[in-house]
PQR file of N, CA, C, O and H, with PARSE charges and radii, in Angstrom:
ATOM      1  N   UNK A   1      22.245  11.384   6.119 -0.4000 1.5000
ATOM      2  CA  UNK A   1      21.094  11.852   5.363 -0.0000 2.0000
ATOM      3  C   UNK A   1      19.953  10.845   5.481  0.5500 1.7000
ATOM      4  O   UNK A   1      20.134   9.649   5.253 -0.5500 1.4000
ATOM      5  N   UNK A   2      18.799  11.342   5.835 -0.4000 1.5000
ATOM      6  CA  UNK A   2      17.628  10.497   6.038 -0.0000 2.0000
ATOM      7  C   UNK A   2      17.039  10.069   4.693  0.5500 1.7000
ATOM      8  O   UNK A   2      16.812  10.895   3.809 -0.5500 1.4000
ATOM      9  H   UNK A   2      18.652  12.314   6.021  0.4000 1.0000
ATOM     10  N   UNK A   3      16.800   8.769   4.558 -0.4000 1.5000
ATOM     11  CA  UNK A   3      16.221   8.250   3.333 -0.0000 2.0000
ATOM     12  C   UNK A   3      14.760   8.679   3.212  0.5500 1.7000
ATOM     13  O   UNK A   3      14.047   8.771   4.211 -0.5500 1.4000
ATOM     14  H   UNK A   3      16.985   8.099   5.276  0.4000 1.0000
ATOM     15  N   UNK A   4      14.326   8.937   1.988 -0.4000 1.5000
ATOM     16  CA  UNK A   4      12.941   9.355   1.761 -0.0000 2.0000
ATOM     17  C   UNK A   4      11.969   8.230   2.117  0.5500 1.7000
ATOM     18  O   UNK A   4      10.820   8.494   2.474 -0.5500 1.4000
ATOM     19  H   UNK A   4      14.906   8.862   1.176  0.4000 1.0000
ATOM     20  N   UNK A   5      12.423   6.974   2.021 -0.4000 1.5000
ATOM     21  CA  UNK A   5      11.562   5.845   2.375 -0.0000 2.0000
ATOM     22  C   UNK A   5      11.352   5.727   3.873  0.5500 1.7000
ATOM     23  O   UNK A   5      10.472   4.990   4.317 -0.5500 1.4000
ATOM     24  H   UNK A   5      13.356   6.760   1.731  0.4000 1.0000
ATOM     25  N   UNK A   6      12.144   6.440   4.656 -0.4000 1.5000
ATOM     26  CA  UNK A   6      11.975   6.466   6.111 -0.0000 2.0000
ATOM     27  C   UNK A   6      11.308   7.754   6.575  0.5500 1.7000
ATOM     28  O   UNK A   6      11.241   8.024   7.774 -0.5500 1.4000
ATOM     29  H   UNK A   6      12.859   7.039   4.295  0.4000 1.0000
ATOM     30  N   UNK A   7      10.826   8.528   5.652 -0.4000 1.5000
ATOM     31  CA  UNK A   7      10.198   9.807   5.953 -0.0000 2.0000
ATOM     32  C   UNK A   7       8.693   9.602   6.164  0.5500 1.7000
ATOM     33  O   UNK A   7       7.976   9.207   5.245 -0.5500 1.4000
ATOM     34  H   UNK A   7      10.880   8.308   4.678  0.4000 1.0000
ATOM     35  N   UNK A   8       8.233   9.875   7.375 -0.4000 1.5000
ATOM     36  CA  UNK A   8       6.812   9.714   7.693 -0.0000 2.0000
ATOM     37  C   UNK A   8       5.922  10.537   6.766  0.5500 1.7000
ATOM     38  O   UNK A   8       4.953   9.999   6.230 -0.5500 1.4000
ATOM     39  H   UNK A   8       8.816  10.197   8.122  0.4000 1.0000
ATOM     40  N   UNK A   9       6.219  11.837   6.554 -0.4000 1.5000
ATOM     41  CA  UNK A   9       5.346  12.621   5.671 -0.0000 2.0000
ATOM     42  C   UNK A   9       5.261  12.053   4.258  0.5500 1.7000
ATOM     43  O   UNK A   9       4.180  12.017   3.670 -0.5500 1.4000
ATOM     44  H   UNK A   9       7.007  12.273   6.989  0.4000 1.0000
ATOM     45  N   UNK A  10       6.391  11.610   3.708 -0.4000 1.5000
ATOM     46  CA  UNK A  10       6.386  11.048   2.353 -0.0000 2.0000
ATOM     47  C   UNK A  10       5.551   9.779   2.289  0.5500 1.7000
ATOM     48  O   UNK A  10       4.726   9.623   1.389 -0.5500 1.4000
ATOM     49  H   UNK A  10       7.269  11.640   4.186  0.4000 1.0000
ATOM     50  N   UNK A  11       5.761   8.872   3.239 -0.4000 1.5000
ATOM     51  CA  UNK A  11       5.044   7.592   3.228 -0.0000 2.0000
ATOM     52  C   UNK A  11       3.547   7.811   3.441  0.5500 1.7000
ATOM     53  O   UNK A  11       2.733   7.167   2.780 -0.5500 1.4000
ATOM     54  H   UNK A  11       6.431   8.999   3.969  0.4000 1.0000
ATOM     55  N   UNK A  12       3.176   8.703   4.346 -0.4000 1.5000
ATOM     56  CA  UNK A  12       1.760   8.986   4.566 -0.0000 2.0000
ATOM     57  C   UNK A  12       1.118   9.619   3.331  0.5500 1.7000
ATOM     58  O   UNK A  12      -0.011   9.281   2.977 -0.5500 1.4000
ATOM     59  H   UNK A  12       3.838   9.226   4.883  0.4000 1.0000
ATOM     60  N   UNK A  13       1.826  10.525   2.684 -0.4000 1.5000
ATOM     61  CA  UNK A  13       1.319  11.137   1.463 -0.0000 2.0000
ATOM     62  C   UNK A  13       1.153  10.090   0.361  0.5500 1.7000
ATOM     63  O   UNK A  13       0.168  10.110  -0.377 -0.5500 1.4000
ATOM     64  H   UNK A  13       2.744  10.800   2.972  0.4000 1.0000
ATOM     65  N   UNK A  14       2.110   9.186   0.255 -0.4000 1.5000
ATOM     66  CA  UNK A  14       2.026   8.119  -0.748 -0.0000 2.0000
ATOM     67  C   UNK A  14       0.826   7.210  -0.476  0.5500 1.7000
ATOM     68  O   UNK A  14       0.141   6.793  -1.409 -0.5500 1.4000
ATOM     69  H   UNK A  14       2.910   9.169   0.854  0.4000 1.0000
ATOM     70  N   UNK A  15       0.571   6.903   0.794 -0.4000 1.5000
ATOM     71  CA  UNK A  15      -0.580   6.059   1.145 -0.0000 2.0000
ATOM     72  C   UNK A  15      -1.888   6.747   0.791  0.5500 1.7000
ATOM     73  O   UNK A  15      -2.810   6.111   0.280 -0.5500 1.4000
ATOM     74  H   UNK A  15       1.128   7.242   1.553  0.4000 1.0000
ATOM     75  N   UNK A  16      -1.968   8.035   1.059 -0.4000 1.5000
ATOM     76  CA  UNK A  16      -3.211   8.760   0.822 -0.0000 2.0000
ATOM     77  C   UNK A  16      -3.451   9.082  -0.650  0.5500 1.7000
ATOM     78  O   UNK A  16      -4.586   9.344  -1.048 -0.5500 1.4000
ATOM     79  H   UNK A  16      -1.219   8.551   1.474  0.4000 1.0000
ATOM     80  N   UNK A  17      -2.404   9.066  -1.455 -0.4000 1.5000
ATOM     81  CA  UNK A  17      -2.574   9.361  -2.879 -0.0000 2.0000
ATOM     82  C   UNK A  17      -2.488   8.073  -3.694  0.5500 1.7000
ATOM     83  O   UNK A  17      -3.519   7.540  -4.104 -0.5500 1.4000
ATOM     84  H   UNK A  17      -1.482   8.853  -1.132  0.4000 1.0000
ATOM     85  N   UNK A  18      -1.299   7.571  -3.931 -0.4000 1.5000
ATOM     86  CA  UNK A  18      -1.121   6.365  -4.737 -0.0000 2.0000
ATOM     87  C   UNK A  18      -1.760   5.144  -4.087  0.5500 1.7000
ATOM     88  O   UNK A  18      -2.316   4.289  -4.777 -0.5500 1.4000
ATOM     89  H   UNK A  18      -0.461   8.004  -3.598  0.4000 1.0000
ATOM     90  N   UNK A  19      -1.685   5.061  -2.782 -0.4000 1.5000
ATOM     91  CA  UNK A  19      -2.231   3.900  -2.085 -0.0000 2.0000
ATOM     92  C   UNK A  19      -3.739   3.786  -2.144  0.5500 1.7000
ATOM     93  O   UNK A  19      -4.276   2.683  -2.038 -0.5500 1.4000
ATOM     94  H   UNK A  19      -1.234   5.755  -2.221  0.4000 1.0000
ATOM     95  N   UNK A  20      -4.432   4.894  -2.310 -0.4000 1.5000
ATOM     96  CA  UNK A  20      -5.899   4.869  -2.345 -0.0000 2.0000
ATOM     97  C   UNK A  20      -6.492   5.219  -3.707  0.5500 1.7000
ATOM     98  O   UNK A  20      -7.682   4.994  -3.924 -0.5500 1.4000
ATOM     99  H   UNK A  20      -3.995   5.790  -2.397  0.4000 1.0000
ATOM    100  N   UNK A  21      -5.707   5.755  -4.618 -0.4000 1.5000
ATOM    101  CA  UNK A  21      -6.246   6.203  -5.906 -0.0000 2.0000
ATOM    102  C   UNK A  21      -6.691   5.023  -6.761  0.5500 1.7000
ATOM    103  O   UNK A  21      -6.093   3.954  -6.636 -0.5500 1.4000
ATOM    104  H   UNK A  21      -4.740   5.937  -4.441  0.4000 1.0000
ATOM    105  N   UNK A  22      -7.676   5.141  -7.602 -0.4000 1.5000
ATOM    106  CA  UNK A  22      -8.683   6.200  -7.631 -0.0000 2.0000
ATOM    107  C   UNK A  22      -9.635   6.046  -6.452  0.5500 1.7000
ATOM    108  O   UNK A  22      -9.840   4.941  -5.951 -0.5500 1.4000
ATOM    109  H   UNK A  22      -8.162   6.009  -7.703  0.4000 1.0000
ATOM    110  N   UNK A  23     -10.202   7.133  -6.022 -0.4000 1.5000
ATOM    111  CA  UNK A  23     -10.971   7.158  -4.787 -0.0000 2.0000
ATOM    112  C   UNK A  23     -12.417   6.711  -4.955  0.5500 1.7000
ATOM    113  O   UNK A  23     -13.037   6.261  -3.991 -0.5500 1.4000
ATOM    114  H   UNK A  23     -10.036   8.031  -6.429  0.4000 1.0000
ATOM    115  N   UNK A  24     -12.959   6.825  -6.151 -0.4000 1.5000
ATOM    116  CA  UNK A  24     -14.362   6.470  -6.377 -0.0000 2.0000
ATOM    117  C   UNK A  24     -14.456   5.401  -7.439  0.5500 1.7000
ATOM    118  O   UNK A  24     -13.691   5.473  -8.400 -0.5500 1.4000
ATOM    119  H   UNK A  24     -12.456   7.191  -6.934  0.4000 1.0000
ATOM    120  N   UNK A  25     -15.297   4.450  -7.350 -0.4000 1.5000
ATOM    121  CA  UNK A  25     -16.338   4.248  -6.342 -0.0000 2.0000
ATOM    122  C   UNK A  25     -15.801   3.692  -5.027  0.5500 1.7000
ATOM    123  O   UNK A  25     -16.459   3.811  -3.993 -0.5500 1.4000
ATOM    124  H   UNK A  25     -15.919   4.391  -6.569  0.4000 1.0000
ATOM    125  N   UNK A  26     -14.624   3.092  -5.052 -0.4000 1.5000
ATOM    126  CA  UNK A  26     -13.946   2.657  -3.823 -0.0000 2.0000
ATOM    127  C   UNK A  26     -12.450   2.698  -4.095  0.5500 1.7000
ATOM    128  O   UNK A  26     -12.036   2.638  -5.253 -0.5500 1.4000
ATOM    129  H   UNK A  26     -14.090   2.995  -5.892  0.4000 1.0000
ATOM    130  N   UNK A  27     -11.627   2.799  -3.047 -0.4000 1.5000
ATOM    131  CA  UNK A  27     -10.178   2.779  -3.285 -0.0000 2.0000
ATOM    132  C   UNK A  27      -9.769   1.524  -4.052  0.5500 1.7000
ATOM    133  O   UNK A  27     -10.234   0.421  -3.763 -0.5500 1.4000
ATOM    134  H   UNK A  27     -11.963   2.848  -2.107  0.4000 1.0000
ATOM    135  N   UNK A  28      -8.902   1.714  -5.022 -0.4000 1.5000
ATOM    136  CA  UNK A  28      -8.505   0.638  -5.925 -0.0000 2.0000
ATOM    137  C   UNK A  28      -7.904  -0.544  -5.174  0.5500 1.7000
ATOM    138  O   UNK A  28      -8.221  -1.696  -5.474 -0.5500 1.4000
ATOM    139  H   UNK A  28      -8.524   2.610  -5.256  0.4000 1.0000
ATOM    140  N   UNK A  29      -7.050  -0.270  -4.211 -0.4000 1.5000
ATOM    141  CA  UNK A  29      -6.404  -1.357  -3.474 -0.0000 2.0000
ATOM    142  C   UNK A  29      -7.441  -2.178  -2.716  0.5500 1.7000
ATOM    143  O   UNK A  29      -7.299  -3.394  -2.587 -0.5500 1.4000
ATOM    144  H   UNK A  29      -6.793   0.666  -3.967  0.4000 1.0000
ATOM    145  N   UNK A  30      -8.480  -1.520  -2.214 -0.4000 1.5000
ATOM    146  CA  UNK A  30      -9.527  -2.226  -1.477 -0.0000 2.0000
ATOM    147  C   UNK A  30     -10.271  -3.191  -2.404  0.5500 1.7000
ATOM    148  O   UNK A  30     -10.555  -4.325  -2.018 -0.5500 1.4000
ATOM    149  H   UNK A  30      -8.596  -0.532  -2.319  0.4000 1.0000
ATOM    150  N   UNK A  31     -10.582  -2.753  -3.606 -0.4000 1.5000
ATOM    151  CA  UNK A  31     -11.245  -3.620  -4.577 -0.0000 2.0000
ATOM    152  C   UNK A  31     -10.386  -4.816  -4.948  0.5500 1.7000
ATOM    153  O   UNK A  31     -10.888  -5.933  -5.072 -0.5500 1.4000
ATOM    154  H   UNK A  31     -10.351  -1.832  -3.919  0.4000 1.0000
ATOM    155  N   UNK A  32      -9.092  -4.585  -5.126 -0.4000 1.5000
ATOM    156  CA  UNK A  32      -8.182  -5.683  -5.476 -0.0000 2.0000
ATOM    157  C   UNK A  32      -8.047  -6.671  -4.315  0.5500 1.7000
ATOM    158  O   UNK A  32      -8.013  -7.883  -4.531 -0.5500 1.4000
ATOM    159  H   UNK A  32      -8.684  -3.677  -5.026  0.4000 1.0000
ATOM    160  N   UNK A  33      -7.969  -6.157  -3.087 -0.4000 1.5000
ATOM    161  CA  UNK A  33      -7.872  -7.057  -1.925 -0.0000 2.0000
ATOM    162  C   UNK A  33      -9.134  -7.895  -1.766  0.5500 1.7000
ATOM    163  O   UNK A  33      -9.055  -9.067  -1.399 -0.5500 1.4000
ATOM    164  H   UNK A  33      -7.996  -5.173  -2.911  0.4000 1.0000
ATOM    165  N   UNK A  34     -10.291  -7.311  -2.037 -0.4000 1.5000
ATOM    166  CA  UNK A  34     -11.534  -8.082  -1.984 -0.0000 2.0000
ATOM    167  C   UNK A  34     -11.545  -9.154  -3.067  0.5500 1.7000
ATOM    168  O   UNK A  34     -12.021 -10.267  -2.842 -0.5500 1.4000
ATOM    169  H   UNK A  34     -10.355  -6.358  -2.335  0.4000 1.0000
ATOM    170  N   UNK A  35     -11.022  -8.819  -4.237 -0.4000 1.5000
ATOM    171  CA  UNK A  35     -10.938  -9.772  -5.334 -0.0000 2.0000
ATOM    172  C   UNK A  35     -10.025 -10.938  -4.958  0.5500 1.7000
ATOM    173  O   UNK A  35     -10.354 -12.094  -5.223 -0.5500 1.4000
ATOM    174  H   UNK A  35     -10.635  -7.915  -4.420  0.4000 1.0000
ATOM    175  N   UNK A  36      -8.889 -10.641  -4.347 -0.4000 1.5000
ATOM    176  CA  UNK A  36      -7.952 -11.692  -3.916 -0.0000 2.0000
ATOM    177  C   UNK A  36      -8.586 -12.544  -2.822  0.5500 1.7000
ATOM    178  O   UNK A  36      -8.458 -13.768  -2.833 -0.5500 1.4000
ATOM    179  H   UNK A  36      -8.621  -9.702  -4.131  0.4000 1.0000
ATOM    180  N   UNK A  37      -9.269 -11.898  -1.877 -0.4000 1.5000
ATOM    181  CA  UNK A  37      -9.928 -12.644  -0.795 -0.0000 2.0000
ATOM    182  C   UNK A  37     -11.028 -13.557  -1.336  0.5500 1.7000
ATOM    183  O   UNK A  37     -11.342 -14.583  -0.731 -0.5500 1.4000
ATOM    184  H   UNK A  37      -9.372 -10.904  -1.868  0.4000 1.0000
ATOM    185  N   UNK A  38     -11.611 -13.183  -2.474 -0.4000 1.5000
ATOM    186  CA  UNK A  38     -12.647 -14.003  -3.093 -0.0000 2.0000
ATOM    187  C   UNK A  38     -12.096 -15.112  -3.962  0.5500 1.7000
ATOM    188  O   UNK A  38     -12.863 -15.817  -4.618 -0.5500 1.4000
ATOM    189  H   UNK A  38     -11.356 -12.350  -2.965  0.4000 1.0000
ATOM    190  N   UNK A  39     -10.797 -15.283  -3.984 -0.4000 1.5000
ATOM    191  CA  UNK A  39     -10.191 -16.373  -4.737 -0.0000 2.0000
ATOM    192  C   UNK A  39      -9.345 -15.934  -5.913  0.5500 1.7000
ATOM    193  O   UNK A  39      -8.689 -16.765  -6.541 -0.5500 1.4000
ATOM    194  H   UNK A  39     -10.173 -14.710  -3.451  0.4000 1.0000
ATOM    195  N   UNK A  40      -9.343 -14.656  -6.223 -0.4000 1.5000
ATOM    196  CA  UNK A  40      -8.527 -14.083  -7.312 -0.0000 2.0000
ATOM    197  C   UNK A  40      -8.843 -14.709  -8.664  0.5500 1.7000
ATOM    198  O   UNK A  40      -7.969 -14.781  -9.528 -0.5500 1.4000
ATOM    199  H   UNK A  40      -9.876 -13.982  -5.713  0.4000 1.0000
ATOM    200  N   UNK A  41     -10.063 -15.156  -8.860 -0.4000 1.5000
ATOM    201  CA  UNK A  41     -10.461 -15.760 -10.138 -0.0000 2.0000
ATOM    202  C   UNK A  41     -10.452 -14.710 -11.235  0.5500 1.7000
ATOM    203  O   UNK A  41     -11.088 -13.663 -11.114 -0.5500 1.4000
ATOM    204  H   UNK A  41     -10.774 -15.098  -8.158  0.4000 1.0000
ATOM    205  N   UNK A  42      -9.728 -15.000 -12.304 -0.4000 1.5000
ATOM    206  CA  UNK A  42      -9.683 -14.106 -13.452 -0.0000 2.0000
ATOM    207  C   UNK A  42      -8.658 -12.993 -13.360  0.5500 1.7000
ATOM    208  O   UNK A  42      -8.602 -12.142 -14.247 -0.5500 1.4000
ATOM    209  H   UNK A  42      -9.212 -15.851 -12.403  0.4000 1.0000
ATOM    210  N   UNK A  43      -7.849 -12.973 -12.318 -0.4000 1.5000
ATOM    211  CA  UNK A  43      -6.836 -11.917 -12.204 -0.0000 2.0000
ATOM    212  C   UNK A  43      -5.688 -12.199 -13.155  0.5500 1.7000
ATOM    213  O   UNK A  43      -5.146 -13.304 -13.193 -0.5500 1.4000
ATOM    214  H   UNK A  43      -7.895 -13.664 -11.597  0.4000 1.0000
ATOM    215  N   UNK A  44      -5.331 -11.186 -13.916 -0.4000 1.5000
ATOM    216  CA  UNK A  44      -4.218 -11.295 -14.848 -0.0000 2.0000
ATOM    217  C   UNK A  44      -2.975 -10.612 -14.302  0.5500 1.7000
ATOM    218  O   UNK A  44      -2.955 -10.123 -13.172 -0.5500 1.4000
ATOM    219  H   UNK A  44      -5.772 -10.288 -13.885  0.4000 1.0000
ATOM    220  N   UNK A  45      -1.944 -10.589 -15.129 -0.4000 1.5000
ATOM    221  CA  UNK A  45      -0.678  -9.978 -14.724 -0.0000 2.0000
ATOM    222  C   UNK A  45      -0.865  -8.518 -14.334  0.5500 1.7000
ATOM    223  O   UNK A  45      -0.321  -8.066 -13.326 -0.5500 1.4000
ATOM    224  H   UNK A  45      -1.960 -10.986 -16.047  0.4000 1.0000
ATOM    225  N   UNK A  46      -1.635  -7.778 -15.131 -0.4000 1.5000
ATOM    226  CA  UNK A  46      -1.823  -6.349 -14.854 -0.0000 2.0000
ATOM    227  C   UNK A  46      -2.541  -6.125 -13.528  0.5500 1.7000
ATOM    228  O   UNK A  46      -2.275  -5.139 -12.841 -0.5500 1.4000
ATOM    229  H   UNK A  46      -2.077  -8.145 -15.950  0.4000 1.0000
ATOM    230  N   UNK A  47      -3.445  -7.024 -13.163 -0.4000 1.5000
ATOM    231  CA  UNK A  47      -4.139  -6.899 -11.882 -0.0000 2.0000
ATOM    232  C   UNK A  47      -3.174  -7.117 -10.719  0.5500 1.7000
ATOM    233  O   UNK A  47      -3.234  -6.402  -9.718 -0.5500 1.4000
ATOM    234  H   UNK A  47      -3.662  -7.825 -13.721  0.4000 1.0000
ATOM    235  N   UNK A  48      -2.286  -8.101 -10.849 -0.4000 1.5000
ATOM    236  CA  UNK A  48      -1.301  -8.350  -9.794 -0.0000 2.0000
ATOM    237  C   UNK A  48      -0.299  -7.190  -9.711  0.5500 1.7000
ATOM    238  O   UNK A  48       0.117  -6.802  -8.620 -0.5500 1.4000
ATOM    239  H   UNK A  48      -2.237  -8.681 -11.661  0.4000 1.0000
ATOM    240  N   UNK A  49       0.083  -6.642 -10.868 -0.4000 1.5000
ATOM    241  CA  UNK A  49       0.976  -5.490 -10.879 -0.0000 2.0000
ATOM    242  C   UNK A  49       0.295  -4.297 -10.210  0.5500 1.7000
ATOM    243  O   UNK A  49       0.941  -3.528  -9.498 -0.5500 1.4000
ATOM    244  H   UNK A  49      -0.255  -6.957 -11.755  0.4000 1.0000
ATOM    245  N   UNK A  50      -1.000  -4.147 -10.438 -0.4000 1.5000
ATOM    246  CA  UNK A  50      -1.776  -3.085  -9.818 -0.0000 2.0000
ATOM    247  C   UNK A  50      -1.781  -3.222  -8.294  0.5500 1.7000
ATOM    248  O   UNK A  50      -1.651  -2.230  -7.576 -0.5500 1.4000
ATOM    249  H   UNK A  50      -1.525  -4.772 -11.017  0.4000 1.0000
ATOM    250  N   UNK A  51      -1.931  -4.458  -7.806 -0.4000 1.5000
ATOM    251  CA  UNK A  51      -1.882  -4.705  -6.359 -0.0000 2.0000
ATOM    252  C   UNK A  51      -0.520  -4.295  -5.815  0.5500 1.7000
ATOM    253  O   UNK A  51      -0.431  -3.656  -4.766 -0.5500 1.4000
ATOM    254  H   UNK A  51      -2.036  -5.264  -8.389  0.4000 1.0000
ATOM    255  N   UNK A  52       0.529  -4.660  -6.521 -0.4000 1.5000
ATOM    256  CA  UNK A  52       1.884  -4.288  -6.101 -0.0000 2.0000
ATOM    257  C   UNK A  52       2.064  -2.775  -6.089  0.5500 1.7000
ATOM    258  O   UNK A  52       2.582  -2.216  -5.123 -0.5500 1.4000
ATOM    259  H   UNK A  52       0.457  -5.179  -7.372  0.4000 1.0000
ATOM    260  N   UNK A  53       1.638  -2.115  -7.159 -0.4000 1.5000
ATOM    261  CA  UNK A  53       1.805  -0.666  -7.275 -0.0000 2.0000
ATOM    262  C   UNK A  53       1.050   0.082  -6.173  0.5500 1.7000
ATOM    263  O   UNK A  53       1.604   0.990  -5.552 -0.5500 1.4000
ATOM    264  H   UNK A  53       1.217  -2.570  -7.944  0.4000 1.0000
ATOM    265  N   UNK A  54      -0.193  -0.288  -5.930 -0.4000 1.5000
ATOM    266  CA  UNK A  54      -0.992   0.404  -4.922 -0.0000 2.0000
ATOM    267  C   UNK A  54      -0.684  -0.076  -3.510  0.5500 1.7000
ATOM    268  O   UNK A  54      -1.033   0.595  -2.538 -0.5500 1.4000
ATOM    269  H   UNK A  54      -0.642  -1.026  -6.434  0.4000 1.0000
ATOM    270  N   UNK A  55      -0.033  -1.231  -3.386 -0.4000 1.5000
ATOM    271  CA  UNK A  55       0.268  -1.781  -2.070 -0.0000 2.0000
ATOM    272  C   UNK A  55       1.601  -1.361  -1.481  0.5500 1.7000
ATOM    273  O   UNK A  55       1.776  -1.410  -0.263 -0.5500 1.4000
ATOM    274  H   UNK A  55       0.250  -1.776  -4.175  0.4000 1.0000
ATOM    275  N   UNK A  56       2.542  -0.951  -2.312 -0.4000 1.5000
ATOM    276  CA  UNK A  56       3.875  -0.572  -1.822 -0.0000 2.0000
ATOM    277  C   UNK A  56       3.821   0.534  -0.767  0.5500 1.7000
ATOM    278  O   UNK A  56       4.503   0.417   0.251 -0.5500 1.4000
ATOM    279  H   UNK A  56       2.400  -0.912  -3.301  0.4000 1.0000
ATOM    280  N   UNK A  57       3.043   1.597  -0.962 -0.4000 1.5000
ATOM    281  CA  UNK A  57       3.005   2.621   0.098 -0.0000 2.0000
ATOM    282  C   UNK A  57       2.526   2.058   1.436  0.5500 1.7000
ATOM    283  O   UNK A  57       3.025   2.454   2.489 -0.5500 1.4000
ATOM    284  H   UNK A  57       2.489   1.692  -1.790  0.4000 1.0000
ATOM    285  N   UNK A  58       1.566   1.141   1.400 -0.4000 1.5000
ATOM    286  CA  UNK A  58       1.054   0.557   2.637 -0.0000 2.0000
ATOM    287  C   UNK A  58       2.102  -0.347   3.287  0.5500 1.7000
ATOM    288  O   UNK A  58       2.206  -0.392   4.513 -0.5500 1.4000
ATOM    289  H   UNK A  58       1.160   0.819   0.544  0.4000 1.0000
ATOM    290  N   UNK A  59       2.875  -1.065   2.476 -0.4000 1.5000
ATOM    291  CA  UNK A  59       3.955  -1.892   3.027 -0.0000 2.0000
ATOM    292  C   UNK A  59       5.026  -1.018   3.669  0.5500 1.7000
ATOM    293  O   UNK A  59       5.575  -1.369   4.713 -0.5500 1.4000
ATOM    294  H   UNK A  59       2.790  -1.029   1.480  0.4000 1.0000
ATOM    295  N   UNK A  60       5.322   0.117   3.047 -0.4000 1.5000
ATOM    296  CA  UNK A  60       6.289   1.051   3.637 -0.0000 2.0000
ATOM    297  C   UNK A  60       5.779   1.588   4.977  0.5500 1.7000
ATOM    298  O   UNK A  60       6.550   1.730   5.926 -0.5500 1.4000
ATOM    299  H   UNK A  60       4.876   0.402   2.199  0.4000 1.0000
ATOM    300  N   UNK A  61       4.480   1.884   5.052 -0.4000 1.5000
ATOM    301  CA  UNK A  61       3.901   2.376   6.300 -0.0000 2.0000
ATOM    302  C   UNK A  61       3.967   1.310   7.390  0.5500 1.7000
ATOM    303  O   UNK A  61       4.317   1.607   8.532 -0.5500 1.4000
ATOM    304  H   UNK A  61       3.853   1.768   4.281  0.4000 1.0000
ATOM    305  N   UNK A  62       3.633   0.074   7.040 -0.4000 1.5000
ATOM    306  CA  UNK A  62       3.713  -1.025   8.013 -0.0000 2.0000
ATOM    307  C   UNK A  62       5.142  -1.202   8.490  0.5500 1.7000
ATOM    308  O   UNK A  62       5.380  -1.438   9.675 -0.5500 1.4000
ATOM    309  H   UNK A  62       3.349  -0.167   6.112  0.4000 1.0000
ATOM    310  N   UNK A  63       6.105  -1.090   7.565 -0.4000 1.5000
ATOM    311  CA  UNK A  63       7.521  -1.216   7.935 -0.0000 2.0000
ATOM    312  C   UNK A  63       7.935  -0.097   8.889  0.5500 1.7000
ATOM    313  O   UNK A  63       8.622  -0.355   9.878 -0.5500 1.4000
ATOM    314  H   UNK A  63       5.912  -0.899   6.602  0.4000 1.0000
ATOM    315  N   UNK A  64       7.528   1.137   8.607 -0.4000 1.5000
ATOM    316  CA  UNK A  64       7.874   2.256   9.489 -0.0000 2.0000
ATOM    317  C   UNK A  64       7.284   2.065  10.883  0.5500 1.7000
ATOM    318  O   UNK A  64       7.951   2.334  11.882 -0.5500 1.4000
ATOM    319  H   UNK A  64       6.970   1.346   7.803  0.4000 1.0000
ATOM    320  N   UNK A  65       6.044   1.605  10.953 -0.4000 1.5000
ATOM    321  CA  UNK A  65       5.401   1.368  12.248 -0.0000 2.0000
ATOM    322  C   UNK A  65       6.133   0.268  13.007  0.5500 1.7000
ATOM    323  O   UNK A  65       6.375   0.394  14.207 -0.5500 1.4000
ATOM    324  H   UNK A  65       5.502   1.387  10.142  0.4000 1.0000
ATOM    325  N   UNK A  66       6.491  -0.823  12.300 -0.4000 1.5000
ATOM    326  CA  UNK A  66       7.202  -1.925  12.944 -0.0000 2.0000
ATOM    327  C   UNK A  66       8.555  -1.472  13.479  0.5500 1.7000
ATOM    328  O   UNK A  66       8.922  -1.813  14.603 -0.5500 1.4000
ATOM    329  H   UNK A  66       6.294  -0.925  11.325  0.4000 1.0000
ATOM    330  N   UNK A  67       9.296  -0.709  12.684 -0.4000 1.5000
ATOM    331  CA  UNK A  67      10.614  -0.208  13.114 -0.0000 2.0000
ATOM    332  C   UNK A  67      10.448   0.685  14.329  0.5500 1.7000
ATOM    333  O   UNK A  67      11.222   0.594  15.282 -0.5500 1.4000
ATOM    334  H   UNK A  67       8.997  -0.432  11.771  0.4000 1.0000
ATOM    335  N   UNK A  68       9.438   1.550  14.298 -0.4000 1.5000
ATOM    336  CA  UNK A  68       9.190   2.463  15.430 -0.0000 2.0000
ATOM    337  C   UNK A  68       8.864   1.674  16.711  0.5500 1.7000
ATOM    338  O   UNK A  68       9.364   1.996  17.789 -0.5500 1.4000
ATOM    339  H   UNK A  68       8.809   1.624  13.523  0.4000 1.0000
ATOM    340  N   UNK A  69       8.023   0.644  16.577 -0.4000 1.5000
ATOM    341  CA  UNK A  69       7.652  -0.157  17.748 -0.0000 2.0000
ATOM    342  C   UNK A  69       8.819  -0.989  18.274  0.5500 1.7000
ATOM    343  O   UNK A  69       8.988  -1.130  19.485 -0.5500 1.4000
ATOM    344  H   UNK A  69       7.617   0.383  15.701  0.4000 1.0000
ATOM    345  N   UNK A  70       9.617  -1.537  17.368 -0.4000 1.5000
ATOM    346  CA  UNK A  70      10.738  -2.376  17.791 -0.0000 2.0000
ATOM    347  C   UNK A  70      11.864  -1.554  18.408  0.5500 1.7000
ATOM    348  O   UNK A  70      12.607  -2.061  19.249 -0.5500 1.4000
ATOM    349  H   UNK A  70       9.479  -1.423  16.385  0.4000 1.0000
ATOM    350  N   UNK A  71      12.000  -0.312  18.009 -0.4000 1.5000
ATOM    351  CA  UNK A  71      13.049   0.548  18.560 -0.0000 2.0000
ATOM    352  C   UNK A  71      12.677   1.133  19.923  0.5500 1.7000
ATOM    353  O   UNK A  71      13.524   1.727  20.590 -0.5500 1.4000
ATOM    354  H   UNK A  71      11.397   0.100  17.326  0.4000 1.0000
ATOM    355  N   UNK A  72      11.431   0.973  20.339 -0.4000 1.5000
ATOM    356  CA  UNK A  72      11.007   1.499  21.636 -0.0000 2.0000
ATOM    357  C   UNK A  72      11.544   0.666  22.789  0.5500 1.7000
ATOM    358  O   UNK A  72      11.681   1.171  23.904 -0.5500 1.4000
ATOM    359  H   UNK A  72      10.743   0.491  19.798  0.4000 1.0000
ATOM    360  N   UNK A  73      11.849  -0.593  22.541 -0.4000 1.5000
ATOM    361  CA  UNK A  73      12.298  -1.469  23.629 -0.0000 2.0000
ATOM    362  C   UNK A  73      13.764  -1.332  23.883  0.5500 1.7000
ATOM    363  O   UNK A  73      14.302  -2.000  24.766 -0.5500 1.4000
ATOM    364  H   UNK A  73      11.738  -1.004  21.636  0.4000 1.0000
TER
END
């Protein structure tokens, strides 16, 4: 049985929904990454948890891509 975490449609859907939500004025994960790149001054626990929550779908996508590329050889 194929794990849902290895399912391309599920991971892509998660990236496009949870990974980018809320969409306006900019994707939430993008704002948090810019904040971290600027030194993460003033970030609290909830901000770091937010990065984790919105970042997990992207980490799953990177993992799927890496597995796909490594299995080609």
